[in-house]
N, C-alpha and C positions, 0 to 999 in steps of 0.2 A: 504494500500500500504506500502510495506516495505521501511524503510529508507535506506540511504546509509552511508557507513563508509569510511572516507578518512584518510589514515595513511601514514606515511613515514617509510619505513623499509630499513635499511642499505643504506640510501641515495636515495632510489627510492620511488616515490609516487604511491600509489595504491588506488583504489576505489572499494569497494565491497558492495553488498547488505547486510545489517545487519541481523544477525540470532539471534533469541531469545535464551538467555542462553549461547551463544558462549563465550568461554574464549579466551584470547590472545594466549595461547599455541595451542588451536585447530585451530585458524586462521593461525598461523605461520606454523604448521605442515601439516594441511589438505588442505589449500587453496594456500599457497605459497610454500609448500613442503620444507620448511626450517626445516629439521628434526634434526638438531644439537641441538635444544631445546628439552630436554628429559623429559619424564613423568615417574617419579618413584613412588611417593606415591599418587599424584593427590589430596593431602590434605595440601599442603603448609608446609610440614615437612622436606623433603629431600634436597630441593634447586636445584635439577638437572635442573629445568625448568627456572632458572634465566635468565632474559634478562634485558637490560637497557632501561628505558623509560625516556626520557628527562634528562638523566644523572644519574638517580637513579636506583638501582637494584630492580626489582620486581619479585615476584613469579608468572609466567605467567599462571600456572595451575589454579589459582583462580582469576586472574585479568580479569574482564569483557572486552571483545573485544571492546565494545562501549566506555569504558573509555579511550581507546587508540586513539580515534578520534582526529585528528589534532596534534598528538604528534609524536615525532621522536623516533623510536625504533631501537636499535642495538642488533643484535644477534651474536652468535659466528661466523656465516658465513661472517659477515661484518667486523670482527675485522682486518683481514689482509688488507694491503693497496696495491692495484695493484699487488697482488700476493706475496708481501713481508710480512712475518710473523710479527705480533706484538711481541715486546720483551717478553710479557707474554707467548705467544705460543712457542716462541723459547726456553724460559727458562724451560717450562714444559717438552719439549723434552730433553734438555741438562741435566736436573737434575733428569731425570727418575721419574717425578711426574705423569706419565701416566701409569695406570695398565689396568683394564678392560675398562676404558675410558668413562663409562656411566655418571659419575659425573663430568668429566673434563670440559665440556662446562660451566656448572653452576659455578664451582669454578673459572674459568678464568674470567667470566663476573663479579662475585663479586669482584675479585681482581682488575679488570679494574676500577670498580667504586671507589674502595678504593684509588687507585693510582691517579685517577683524582682529588679527593678532598684532598688527603694527599700523596704527592710525596715521602716522606721519612718516611714511617711508621716503628714503632718498631715491634719486634717479637710479643709482646703482642697484639698490634693493628691488626696485620695480623691475629693472632689466633682468636681474637674477631670478626673480619669481616667475617671469614670463619666458624664461629661456627654453622651457620644454613645451611651449605652446606656439606652434609655428604659424607664421603668416606668409604664405607664398606670394601674395600680392605685394608685400614689401612695405606695409604702412606702419612700421615700428615707431618712428618719431611721433606720429599722431596718436598711436595707442598709448605710448608713454605719457604724452601730454594729457590725454583723457584721464588716465589713472591719477595723475598728479592733481588735476582739477577736481576729480571726485573726492580725493583725500582731503583737499582744502574745504570742500563743501561739507563733508561729513564732520570734520574736526571743528569747523566754525559754526555748524548748524545753520548753513545758509544754502541758497540755490547755487547750482553749478555756474561759475563765472564763465561767460562765453569767451572764446579766443579773441585776440586783438584783430578785428577785421573792420571793414568799412562800416559806416552807419547802416541802420536798418533799411531795407528796400523801400523805395518810393514807387508809387504807381507807374511813374514814367520811365523807370530805369531798372532793368534786371541784370543785364550782362555787365560783368565787372564786379558784381557783388557775390558774397558767399551765400549759397543756397543749400539747405539740408537735402540730403538724398530722400526721395519719396519712399524708397524701400528700406530706409534705415530702421524705422520703428519695428518692422517685422523681424529684422535681423538681430536686433538687440534684445528682443523679447522671446525669441525662439519660435515665433509663429510663421516665419518665412518658410515656404515650401520648396524643397528641392526634389528631384525625381524620385530618389529612394524613399522619400517621406510619403509618397502616394500609395494608397491601397484601393483595390477594386474587388468587387464581389467575385468569388470563384477564381481569383488570380492564381496562376501557376508560376513556377519558378524554373528558370532556364540555367543550363550550364553548357559549356563548350568543350569538346574534346580537342585539345591542341596537339599538333604533330610531335612536338618535343625534340625534333631533329632538324638541323639546318638545311639539309639538301637530300632529297630522296625521291624515288618513284613509289607511289602507293601500290602495293601488290594486291592487298585484300583488306576488307573491313568486315569484321564479324560483330553484329549488333544484337543477335538473338538473345543472349543471356541478359543484356541490359533491358531489352524490350519486355522480357518476362518478369522483371522486378516489379512487385506490387507498388503502386503509386506512380509509376512512370506512365505518362499519358501520351507522349509522342516522342519519337526519335527519328531524326531526319539526317540524310546524307546528301551528297551532291546530286544524285539522281532524282531527288525529291523536289528540287528547285523548279517551280513552274515557269519562271521567266529567264532572264539573262543570268548567266553564272558569274560574270565578272562585274565589279564595280570600280569606281575611281573618281577622283575629283577632276582630273583633266584627261587621263588615259584610262580606259577600262581594261586594266591588266591584273586586278586583284581579285582572285576567286573568293566568293562568299564561303564556299566549301570545296575542299580538294577531294576529288573522287578517285576511284580505282583507275589505275593507268595514268594518272596525272601527276604533276611535279609539285612536291613540297619545296618551297623556296626559303622558308625561315621557320624557326621553332614555334612561332605564334600562329602559323597557319591552322585553320579549323578543318577538321575532317568529319565531325559529327556534332549535332546539337540535340539536347534533351530538354523536354519540359516535364516536370513532375510536380507532385502535390506539395513538396517541401524542398528547400534548398539542399538539405542533407540527402534526400533521396536522389535528387538530380546529380549531385556529386558522386554518390555511391554508384549510380548507373554508369558514369564515365569510367570508373575503374573496371567495369565489366565489358567494355568495348575493346576488342582486340584488333590492332592494326599491324599489318605486315609491311615492312618497307624494304626497298632495295636502295641502300645508301649510295650517295653520289659524292664526288670530290667537292669539298667546300671552297667557295670563292669568298675570301675573307676581307679583301680590301680593293679599292677601285683601281689601283695601279695593276694589280694582278688580273683584275677583270678585263683589262684592255689588251692583255697579251693574247696573241693569236692562238696559242695552244690551250687557253682556258676554255672550259666547256661553256656553252651558251645557256643562260638561264631563261631567256625568253626567245620567242620565235625569230625576232629580228636581231638577236645577239644581246650583248651586255651594255651597249652604248644607248643610254636614254637620249642624250642630246650632246652634240658638240656646239658650244656657244662661243661666238667670236666677237671681239671688239677691235676695230682698226681705226687709227687716227694718225695721220702724218706718215713719216718714213723712218723706220727704226734704225737703219744704217746711218742716216743723217743725224738722228737724235743722239746715238751713242758716239758718233765721231765728234760731236760738239762737246762731249762731256770731258771734264778734267779728272773725274773720279767715277769709277763704276763699282757698284757693290752687288753681290748676288748671294741669296740665302734661301733655304727651303724651310717652311714652317708647317707644323702639323696641329690640327685641332681635333678633339675627340667627339664621339657621340655624346650627347647630353640628354637628360630626361627632364621633362617639364615639371614633374613633381607637384602638380596641382593637388590640393588637399582632398577634394572630392573625387573619388574614383568614378569611372564611367558607369552610367546606369541608363537603361532604355526600358520602357514599358509600352508594349503594343496592345491595343484594345480594338478588337473587331466590333463593328457597329451593326445594328439591325438592318440598315439600308445597304449593306455590302461594301462598306468602306473600312479603312484602317486608320485609327488614330495612334500616333506615336508620341509619347511623352519623353522628352530627352533634353538635356542641356547641350545645345549644338551651336557652333559659331556660324553655320551656313544652313539655315532651315530649308530653303528652297532646293539646295543641292541634296540634302537628306531626302526630301520628298521624291526627287527624280530617281535617286539611286534605289530607294526602297521600292518604288513603283516598277522599275525595271526588273528587279529581282522577283517580284510577284507576277510580272507579266501584265500589269495594269496600266491604264492611263494615269497620268500624274494626279488628276483631280480626284481620284479615288483614295488618295493618301493625304492625310492631314498631319503636319508636324506641329505639335503644341509645345513650344519651347518653354523650358523651366529655368528657374534660377540656376546659375552654375557656380560651383565652388572653385573658380579659377579655370583657366583654359590656356592662355599664352600661346595659342596656335595648336595646342594638342587636342582640341575638340572640334577640329574642322573635318577630319576624315570619319568615315563610317567605322564604328566599333561594334556596338551591339544592336543597332537599329534594325538591320536586315534579319539577323538571326531571331530576334524577338518577333518580328513581323511574320517570318516564315512559320514559326511555331504557333503563333496566334491564329494564323490562317488555317493551319492544319487542325487545330484543336477547337476553334471557335470560341476560345476563352482568352481573357487578358493574360499576358505573359510578361514577367519581369526578368530582365537579365542584368545583374549587378556584378561588376568586376571586383575581384579581390585586388588588393594592392599589388600582389605578385603578378596577377594576370594583366593588370594595367601596365606595369613595367615591361612585361613581356610583349604585349601586342601593339600598343599604339605607336605611331611614328615619332621619331626623335629628331634632335638637331643633327644636321649633316656633319659627319666627320670629313675633314678635308686635308689634302696636301697641297700647299700653295708655294710655288717657287716664284721669287721676285728678283728681277734684275733691274737695277735703278742707276741712272746716270745723272750727274749734276756738275755744274761749274764750281769753281773754287769758292764763289760767293754764296753758294747754296741754291742757286737757281736750278730747278729740275729741267733736264733736257729730254729724258726718255724714261718710260717705265714699261717693262715687259713682264707679264705674269702668265704662269701656267697653273691651272687649278684642276685638281681631281676631287670630285665630290662623290661621296658614298651615299647613293640614294637608297641603298638597301634592296629588299626583295621586290618592291613595287614602286611605281612612279610617284604616287601621292602628289605632292607639289614640288617634286624634285627639280623639274625643269624650271619652274618659276623661281624657286629659291636660289638655284645656282646661277640663273641669269642675273639676279641681283648681286650675288657675290662677284660675278665677273665684271659687270658694268661699274662696280664700285671698287674694283681691286687696285686701282691706281690712287685711291684716296680722294679727298675733297680738295684736290690741288689742280692748278692750271699747268698742264703738261702738254707741250706741243706734239709729242710723238708717243703714242700708246699702242700697244698690242697686247691682247689678252686672248687666251684659249682655255676653255674649260671643258672637261670631259665628265659629264654626269653619268655615273656608271651604276649598273645593277650589281648587287652582291647578295650573299646569303645572310647578311645582317638584317636586323629589324628595319622596316621601311623608315625613311627619313622624310620629313615634310616641314610644315611651318613651325617656327619657333621664334619668339620675340627677337627682332632684328633681321629675320628672314634672309639669312645668308651674308648680310653685310657685317655682322659681328666677326665672322671668320676672316673675311678679307681685310677688315679694319685692323684686326690683330696683326696680320702679316705686314701690311704696308706701314702701319704706325711703328712697329718694331724696327722696320727698315729706316724710317725717318730718324729714330733715335740713334741707330748705328751710323747713319750719315752725319748727324750732328756731331757725334763723337769723333768720327773720322776727320771732319773739317774743322773741328774746334769751334763750332757755332752753337749758340744757345738754342736748345730744342724748341723753345717758344718762338724765337725769332725766325728759325728755319721754317716753321709751320706758317707763321704770319706772312712771310715773304712769298710763299707759294700758294697761299689760300685762294680759293675761288672767291670772286667778287662780282658785283654787277658788271655785266658786259663780258664775263668769261664764257668760254666755250667748253662744255664738259667733254669727257672722253667719248660720249656717244653722240656728240654733235648738237647738243641743246644749248642755245644761247640763254644765259641767265639774265633776265631783264629787270628783275626787282627782287626785293626781300632776300638778299644774300647776306646774312648776318654773321658769317664765320669770323671775319677779322675783328669785328666789334666784340664778339664773344671771347675771342682769344685775349684781347686786351683787358676785358673785365675780369676774366679768370686770373690773368697775370697780376693784376692789381690786388686782387683778393689774396692770392698766394703770398705776395710780397708783404701785404699788411699783416697776415698771420705770422709769417716767418720773422718779420721785424719785431713783433711783440714777444715772440718766444725766444728767438735766437738771432738778435740783430747782427751778430758778427759772422753768421754762417750764410754763404750764398745759396741760392736755390740749386737743386739737383746734385748737391753733395750730401752723401749720407753721413750721419753722425750718431754716436752712441746715445741710447736712451738713458737719461739719468736714473740711477738705481738699478738698471738692468743692462749690465755690460755685454750680455750675450745678444742683445737686440740692437738693431740699427734702424734709424728713421730716415726716410728720404721722400722727396717729392717725385711724382710722375705725372706726365700729361699726355693725353692723346686726343685727337679730334676725329670726327667722322661726320658723314652725312647719309641721309637715307630718304628713299622715295616715300612720300606720304600723300595723303589726300586722294587724288584720283590716279594713283599708281604710277607716277613718273612718266606720263605720256601714254600709257597703255589705255585702250578703250575701257571705260568703266561707267557705271550708272547706279543710281539708287532711287527708290520710289518711296514716297510718303503721301499719306492722306491726312488732311486736317479738317475736322468737322465741328461746327458750332451747334450746340444743343439749345433747346428752348429756355433752359434755366440760366443761360449765359456762360456755361462752362464749355470747354473745348476738349477734343480728343485728337491726339496725334497717333497715327498708326503706321508702323513699318515692321517688316520681319527682321530687321537688324537685331543682332544679339547683344544683350546686356550680360556681361560676365564679370562685373565688378568695376569696370573702367568708368562708369558714370554716364553712359549714353542717355539713359532715361532722364537724368537730371539736365543734361545738355539740351535735349529736345524740348523739354518743358520750358527751360529758360528762353530758348530762341523764340518759341511761339508766344510766350508771355511778353517778351520784348516787342514783338511785332504788333501786338494788340494792346500794349500798355496795361497789362494785367498783373495781378498778384500770381506768382507761379502756382499756388495751390489750386487755381481755377483751371489748370491744364492737366488733363490726365494723359498718360502715355501708354499705349498698348504695343507690345513688341512680340516677335517670335511666334506668330501663329499664321501658317500659310493659308488658312481659310479666311482670316479676318484682316490680314495686313499685306500690303504690296511688297514686292521683293526689294529688300534694302541692300542686297548684295552681301558678300562675306564680311564678317567682322574681323578684319585683318589689316595689317600694315598701317595702323593709325589713320585709317581712311574715314571712319564713321562720322567724326565731328565735322569733317570737311564735306564729305559726299552726302550723307544722310542729313547732316545739319543744314547744309545749303538747300537740300530738297525740302526740308521742313520750312525753312525761311521763305522759299519761293512759293510753296503751297499756301503758307499763311498770308503772304502778300496778295496772292490771287484771291483768296477768300475775303480778305479785308477790302480789296477793291470791289468785289462783287457786292458785299454788304453795303459799302458806302454808296455805290452806284444805285442800288435799289432804294436806299433811304433818301438819297438826293432827289430821285425821281418821284418817290411817293410823297415827300414833303415839299417838293419844289424849292429846294434850297441847296 
C-alpha cells in the first residue's frame, strides 16, 4: 500500500499518495500545477527550479518529494501577498531584470532566501547567492540592481525606488523613455506560460529513438517488442511519414526519420518515434527498439570533408557552398605592402545553452487541422515544414507560439514539431515531446566550428593594402542555415576596415558532427576573432597603438565595403573607437596613472595574476539583412473602446519585441503604451513577420508597425475630417 505525503505549499496543506522517485519539482508542476517552478537542466545546475523549503532555497528538480513531508514550501506563486507584489517582484519589473523570464522565478526565490537571512547584503553577497542561478540572456547587472532595490525597500519599509530614468511618460512622447515589459508581471509571479506548462485532455507523451552513431547505413529496425509494451499507443518509423521525408530551413536535406537502407549522418538522427501514456513508458519503449547499423568512416572536420578521397555524405558531395568575395587585385595589394602577416585561426563548436529545453505539443482538431504549440523563432517556417511532413496544405497547420526560455538562434530549426505532429496525426490525440537537456545538447544545431586563414598586408604607417582569407566552416550533418551563416563570416572576414584589395573563399562543408546553424553573431563572431587577432599582431609588428591602427583603417561615411556597398550614412565606428578610448584612459588614469594602456601588470595582492586591456571592433549586418531581400508584415487594429492591437508572427524570446511594438504604435497615436496590446507568434491570427534573427525585428517589424499605424491614423483622421467637415 502506498504511503501518503503531507506538505504545506504556499500556506495550504495538501495530502497526496507518495510516488516512487517523484521529485518536488514534479509534484509542484504535475500535481499542483504550480508551473512557475521551471525545469531547465533537471540536473541541479541551472537553478531555475529553486523553491524555498522551511526557509532554505533548494533545487526542486533533484529534491525527493518525500523529503518535503511535513515541511513548508514556498514557490514563486506564493510570494505575492493578497495580490500585492513582493518588493523583489516589483523590483525585477522596475529594473528591467526580466528578459525571457524562464530563470526569473528561481532567481527571485534565491534572492528571497538571501534577504530573509541577510536584510542588507552587499553586491558581492548578492552575486555569490545568485551564482548557481543562471541567466542565459545575460541580464546580471539589472538582476543585481533589482535585488539591491528590494533590500532597501524591505529594510526601510518603503516602496521599491525606481531606477534613475527619464521622467514619467507624457501622452505625446513614448520613444526614448523606459517602459515596463507587458509580460513582466506574469514572469515574476510564475503565471507566465511556456510550452511545457500546457496540459491537454488525453495528452500522450513522445520520445525519440536516436541513432547514437555518427555515420552508418541502417540495416534493420525491429519495433515489435516496443509496440507490444502496454501503454504504448503509437510507434512510427520513416515508412510511416505520409508526406515529405526531409525538412530544412533553406535546403530540404534533413530527414525527419532515417529509414532502413538510408544514411545516418550524426548521432542525433531519429530512427523511430513513440507516443505512450506516460513519459516513462515512452522511454522504456525506446530501449526495446533494436536497430542494426553498418558503420561508415566518420568525417570529423571540414578540411577532411573536402578531400577527394573522403566519402560523400550527401548526394551532391560534402560541399554545401563555396562562397566568394572579390575586390581589387590581390597581387597589386600585396606588392604595395611593406609588411605581410599570415596566420590560421580555429574556433570550436559552441552550444546555445538556453535554459528552457525544446518542447512541442501537437493537438489535432475536430475540423482536421493540427495545432502546434512551440517556442519557435520562425513560426511560418515551422508551419510549412510540418505541413510538408504531413502531406498537407500549409493552412491546415497552425503554429501557436509560446513564450521561450531563450533561443539565441537555437530555436529556428525544427526539433520536435514534426515528430509531435506525426504522432498526433497517427493517434488522434494531443502529443507532447519535451527534450531532456542531454537530448537538447545532442540534437539541435550549434555555432559553426571554423578554420580561418588570414593573410594581411599593410604599409609601415599601418594602412591596410590587402586582406586575403580562406575559411572552412563545419556545417555538420545538415545544411540548416549553414550557407547563410558562412556567407556572413566570409563577407565580414576582412573586418570593418577600408581595404582596397580583398579576396575571400569559404568552403561550407558537411561533416558527421551535429548540424550547425544560427547563433548570436551569425558567423561574424568567428571571422571577427580571426581578423581582430591579426590586427593586434600587426600593431605589435609595426609598433603602432592597437586603437590607432583600428581608427586609421575604420570604415566611415563614403567607404566602400568588401562587397561593394557604399556606406552613405550612420557609420559610427570611428566615433565609437574614440569614446571607448577615452573611457579606457579615464579608468586607467584613476587606477594606475603611471601605466600605459595595453601593458599588462600584476594585480595587487595576487602576484600570480596579471591585468591588461584588450580591444576589438566588429560590424554586423542588421535590420533588413545587409542588402538581402527581406520583409515583415504587421496589422494594427483600432477597437471601439479606443485600444489598439498590433499583430505579427514575429517571435518574442526575451529580447523585448512586444515592448518595442507597443511603444512604436503608442508613439504614432500619442497614446499611453498600456492602451496597445501586442499579439505575436500565431500563424492563424498574425501576418508573417519573418524570422526573429540577426537583430532585424526592431528595424523590419518595427518599421512595418510604424507604417501600418501611420496608415491607420491617416484613415481615421480622413474619415473624421470628412464626417465633421473640419
